[in-house]
Structures are given as structure tokens and as C-alpha cells.
N, C-alpha and C positions, 0 to 999 in steps of 0.2 A: 504494500500500500504506500509506504514512503521509502524512497531510496536515500542514499547517503547525501545527495545534493539537497533534497527536500528537508532532511533532518538538519543539515547545516543552516538552512533558512530559519529554522525554529530555535535551535539551541546555539548559545554562544561558544560552546566547547569546541576545541580544535585539537589536532594531534599534538601531543600524545595522549590527550585526556578525553577525547570523544570515544565513548565506550558502547555506542549503539551503531551497528552497521546497517540494520534494516528494520522497519516496522511492518509486520505482516498483517496486523489487525489493529484498528483504532476506532474506539467509540468516544468521540470528542467529549472531554470533560469527565469521562467515566473510567475507561480502562484501555489497555493496549497490550499487544504481544509483539515482541521483537527479538532480534538475535545479535549476539556478539561472536564473531569468529575469532577464536583464540589462536594466535600464531606464535611460533618460537621467536619471531622478529619483534615481539612486544618489548619495549624498553625495560620493563620491570623484571624480566627474566634474567637480565645480566646479573642481578644481585639477589634474586628471590626464587630459587636458589640455584646457583650455577650447576651443581651436580644433580639436582632434582628440581627442575623448573615447576613452580606452583604459582598460579595466579593468586595474588593477595586477596584475602576475603574482603577487605575494605573496598577494593575496586569492584568486586562483584556487587556489593551493596551500592556503590556509586552508580553502576550500570542500571540497577533497579530504580534508583532515584532519577537518573537521566531519562529513563522511559516515563517515569511519573511527570517529569518536567515537560516532556513532549505532550502528554495528555493535557496538562494545565495550560500550556502555552498555545495550544491550538484553539483555545477559547478566544474569540476576537477581542474581548475586553482586556485580555492579558498581553496582546501583541506589543512587543517592544520591552516587556518586563523580563526580569530574570528570576528564576526560582532558586532559592538558597536553602540549604539544610537548616532545619531548626532543631532537630533531635532525632534520635534513634531509640527503638524499643524492641524487645523480644527478637533480637537478631540471633540467628543460629546458623552455624556452618556445619554441613553434614558430610561433605565429600570434597576431595581435592579437584581442582580444575587445572588441566594441564594443556600444553600445546597440542593443537589438533582438535580439541573439543569445540563444539558449537554450544555456546551458552544460550539457552532459550529462556527468555524472561517474560513473566506475566506480572503486570502491575495494575493496581486499581486505586483510584482516589476515593477515599471513604468519607471525607468531610472537607468542605471549604467554607470559611467564614471570613469575609472581608479580605484582608491581604495574607491570610494564613490558612493552612489546611493540613490534612493527614492522608496518608496512603499506606498501602502494604504491597509487598511483592514477593515473588518466589522465582528462583533461578533453577533451571534444570539442565542436566546434560543427559541427552536421551530421555528416558522416563524417570531418571533418578533425580530427586530433589537435592541440590547442592547447597543452597542457602535460602534464607527467608528472613523477613523482618518488616517492621513497621517504621515509618518515618513521618516527621512533621516538616513542613516547609513554610517559608516566608517569601512572598513576592515583593520584589523591589524594583 
């Protein structure tokens, strides 16, 4: 539904910090499904960990939040704003994500009030849940 060029029109993130490669499904203001192709060429694998490359869990959560930002930013009233992290809750990491994996992300926005809101997301590799969590965000 959204390719990388369309994602870049919505999010201010750029390499090396843009962590969504494609959005496959989008219900504006509500939910989205997207992917991150995990490649050995990612900058973080140089130090995390050279002998056993593992995607940092905080970046998986960042990818979940970036998909949430796409959901929120496709609302016309939020055009030109930026979504910032306000907090995290109930975050769990269940399995390693390694080069060659396709991270499939599902995020939903659960509440929006004024310039703040909440959401939750789950990241999968194949059918296995690798991470999940709730987040709050502030629009600025």
C-alpha cells in the first residue's frame, strides 16, 4: 500500500534510522501492517554483535513506533507534525532477530486525545512473535 518513497513523504526519519520498508495495510488513524527487511548491511550489526549479529530490541520497538507514527501522520490534521515517544509499557522481547529475517509489524493506535495518544504493536518473524509493547506518543 505504501512504498519507501511514500513512507518518506510521511515520516521525517532517514537512513540509518528509517526502520519501515513497506506498509502493506493501512487503516488511517487506526492500524497498519508493515515490514522491515533485516540485512547484514545494517549499521548496528558492526557492534551488536560482530560474532553473532542480533538486531537490538530497542530498534524493533522503534520500528513498531514508526509504523504507529505513519498511522497518526496520515490523518490530514497531523500533516507536517512529528510524533515523538512519550513512554513505553509492557515491552517484551521473545526471540532474536537476525540478518535475513523479515520483521512483520502490526501496530494499532488505541487512544488519541489532543496532541497525545497511545498505541500497541507486535513484531513477528514468520509466525513467531519476537517483540511486543505499548507506547505513548506526543505530536509536535
